[in-house]
C-alpha positions, 0 to 999 in steps of 0.5 A: 499499499505504501509502495503504491502511494509512493509511486502514485505521489511522485508525479504529482510532486513533480508536477507541484514542483513545476507549477511552484517554479512557474509562478515564481519565475512569472513573479520575478519577471513581473518585478524586473519589468517594472522601474525600480528608480529614476535617476537624473544625470547631467543636470547643473542648474536644473533640480532632478525633481524638475526633470521628473515633473516633465516625465510621463512615468514614474518609479513602480510603473512598467517600462512602457515604450509609449510612456517613455516616448512621450516623456522624452518629447516633453523634456525636449519640448521645454527648451531647457536641454540640447540632448536627452536620452534613456537607458535601463540599468538593472530595474532602474531607469537613467535619465541622461540630460545636456542642458541648453546654455544660459545667454549672459549677454546679447550684442550686435556688431556691424549694424550702423543703420539700425540702433542696438536698442531697436534691434533688441526690441525686436528679437525674443532672446533676452539675457538669462534666457535659455538659448536654443538653436530654434529661437537664435534662427527666428531672431536672425530671420527677424533681423533680416526682415528689419533690413529688408523692410529698410531696403537692404536685402543683401544684409547678412546676419551671423550669430556667434556663440562665446562659451563662459563658465557655469554653462553661460554663453554670450550671443553676438550677432555679427551683421553685414548690412550691405547696400540698400536694394532699390528698384532700378526698373519697373515695367508693366505688361499687358497695359493698353489703355495706360502707359507704363508712366501713368501706371508708375504714378499710381503705385507706391513703389517707385523707380530709383532716382536721385531726388527720392533720398527723403521718400524711401519708395524706391527701396524694394518691399514686398508688402508695398508691392503687395499694396501696388497690386490693390491700388492698380485694381482700385484705379482700373475699377474706378476708370470702367475696367470691371474685369481688370486683374493683376496676373502677377507681380514678380521682383527679380534681384539682380546678380550683385544683389544691389537692385530689383526688377519689379514687373506687373502683369496686367489683364485690362479687359474692356472699359464699361459704361453703366447701363441700367440702374435698378432699385429693387425692393424685397420687403413688402412695406418698403417702396423704392420710389424716391430713392433714385436720387441717392444714387451717385452715378447715372446711365452712360457714366464710366463704371466706377466700383467706389460709386457703388459703395457711396451709393449704398452709404447714402441709401443706408443713411436715408432708410435709417432716417425713415425707420427701416433699420434692418435693411440689407442692400446688396449690389449686383452687376450684370455684364454685357460684353457685347455693348460694353455696358453693366446694369447695376441692381441695388436689392433691398432685402430684409435683414435679421433683426439683430441688436447690439448687446455690449460694446468692448472697448480693447487696447485703450490705456490712455484714451478714455472710453467715452472718447471712443464711444462717442464715434461709434455710430450706435450704442448698447440696444440699437439696431446693428448695422454693418454700414454704421460699423465701418463708418464708426471704425472709419471714425476712429481712424480719422481721430488720429489718436490710434496707430490701428482701429478695428470694430468687429461684431462677435456673437452675443449671448442669444442669436438676435444680439451681437456684441462689438469688440472695438480694439485700438492701438494708441500712438503718441498725439503730442507734437513739437515743431519748429519752422523757418521760412520766408515771404514777400509779405512777412519777410524771414519767419520762424515758428514754434509750436507745441500741440497736444490733439488728446489731452489727458486722454479726453480727445481735447486739444491744447496748443501753443504757438509762436511766430516771429517774423520780420513784420509780425509777431504773434503768440496763441494759446488755444484749447478745444473740446470737441464734444462739449455737453457730450454732443457734436459740439465743439468749444474752446477759447483762444488767448492772443497777442499780435504785433504787425508792422505796417509801416511800408503800407500804411506807416503805422504799427499794430498791437492786438491782444485779447481772447475768444470763446468758440462754439461750432456744430453741424447744420446738415451733411456738408454744412457747419456753423461757427459762433464766437465772442472775442474781446480784444485791446487794439493799438495803433502806434509808432505813427511817424509825423510824416504819415498821412494825417488821417492815420495820425488821427487814429493813433491810440487804444480801442477795445473791441467786444464782438460776436462773430458768426461763420457758416461753412459749405464743403463738398471738396475731395480733399481738405489738403489738395482739393480737385473738385467740389465747392468750399463756401463761407458766410461771415458776420460780425457785429462789434459794440456789445461793450468796448468802443468800437461799434461796426458790422461786417459781412463777408461772402466768398467761395471756391469752386474746384473742376478737373478739366482733365486728369491732374489739370484742376481749374479753380474759381474764386469769388468773394466780397465783403462790406463794413459799416459803422453804427452809433456815430462811430467810424471805422479805424484804419486796422478794421478795413479791408485790404487787397494786393499781395496773396489775395490780389497778385501783381500788386503790393500788399495793400497796394490798390484801394483808397490812398493819400497820394500826398504820403503814399500811405494805404488807408484800406476800404469799407467794401471790396470784391475780388475774384481769381481764375486759376489752372493748376497742372503738371510740371512734366517732371515726375509727380513725386517730385511735387512740382506743379505749375499754374496760370491765373488771372486775379481781379477785384476792387476796393473802396467806400472809405468814410472820410474824405479830404485833400490827397485822398483818392478813392475811385473803387475802379477794377484792377486785374492781373495775369501770371504764372507760377510754380508750386513745389512740396519740397523736402523742406516745406511748401514753396510757391512763386508767382509772376504776375503782371497788372492788366488794369490799375491806376497810376497810384497803385503799388505793384509787385511782379514777384511774389515768393514764400517758403516755409517748413516745420521740423 
């Protein structure tokens, strides 16, 4: 029995031993596949615990290849290490790192055209930053971009590393700036209607010429070339070429890397005229009758894309005035190439009713929110309108307080609400200017001015101006609040002191000191009214014994308390260089509400600009005025009108009108009229030189003196002149010279054939 049991147990024992050994081996193997501990080697500044914090595995975890790979990527992505590696030693995981060095110092060598401080502001690396190859390369590319913007495409930047102790390095950017890379040739391919010289005037980029040393437009700039494409597109679209497109704009660098050859390839297409103009309403309650008068173009006009936008703006404004706030105007055009006409249809559709929920002002540090909000065409709760949004954005840009200004809609809390994000980037609004110049009227002059257009961030304007001239001295302090009482009502004050030498014209000096209060507000589109009150102390002195008795009698002091009013109408296309439209004004002044002067003055005038042909502008000027005393008072010599000099060329300042022929003193007049016809045209020189010619004819009359006596002449006869001149927008300031010859004059008139004025600010 025992033997049998033994024989039966032995196989069982062997099986038991096999099972035991298998389980034990599995346990040992399982223990060997787990991380015992993680050791970090190679750290100098960085704590090992910091290394472990970036890893995706820890002691006791299995040796998972995926987790180890993730940990490796995490450590590299920190930018702290130049190299990272793992290896297994027994059950331990060893992490070996090579730390990136720390920047001890950054220096620039070889840069002369760009300051160290400007380069430092542009790069991302700084002292005590970790140095990585990626960041160094990015900064090299940024420095190259700076030089390319300055027209130096051959600039070479080489980064150098100087090793220091404790794993620190000095980073040196060695710069070879190279010469400026200018545009030596610009050409156009495919242009048939306009030649190269015409198109070169349209684009901003210019060919290299000696006189462009101050503009920089002859330096190659890829961003400017991209802008040129848009300028060409707008030009052709505004001249009827609706199919126009710029197929390519290629810039080729010369082999010596000193010049660029820029070539624009164009497809002009055909020129279209306006065919049918339709206004279609898909809104049951809106009838388009009566809205045609707001279309800014007519049938058979050359097609202009800009007129489409102008028409939409006018229609939108009128619709809102008629309580149609949620109307979308969509223009569509239908080309007829066989007749070269374009039918334009404006479709009125009902837009979704969306209201402004919140207006968020972003980026203003100095300018208060109210200054920005008052330029917006809407407030919280108002109907949302895309046209108003664009107009609001333009209003902000026109303030000239910001480098950039954008207004964008973003979704609101519900589908029928929208938020408006207004983002601005402020710029300096203070101006300090010095000036010098010369004119035949005032002689040599100097000017100093300090101006702040956004005083205390409230949108107010404060300025101080001083002018010192051979015949004139002027000091003026001015303050303007553009939104008085939170309305479109400008209000301000002036404090002034002016001295003037009239010895050559009328044998006296004038002093005028005082102050004024001003208000200005819009009456309608293009119409504006200004009201002011001023009080001044006026003095006539330094009258020699040889002066006219009528001037000697007026020597002394006199105070003026007056209310003035001006209404202006302005439909011109530019405030600085108008080429079409009308600028008119009507002035009235009543003195006698206090003070010793009692008179009324009226003056009416205007200038109409008409573009005869491209760049040829005809201007017609007319002006007249009248001053009358009341309450037994008389008009003093410094209150009268004068003609000659700048307002009647060919005659000296104060050269015509009533005069004491015994002393040759001009006495001024109580009424006048004058007119001018002038044609301004290109000089034939490159347009960007800013030189233009003009021919003109001036005429006028001055008379109505309220005193009489021996030696006084006052015939009120017509005077006229004709001449030619040149105007130059020079790098040092505007220059104007005129030659004028009297055609109708009196024997006692003072003539002046040549007139010259020059001035600048810097």
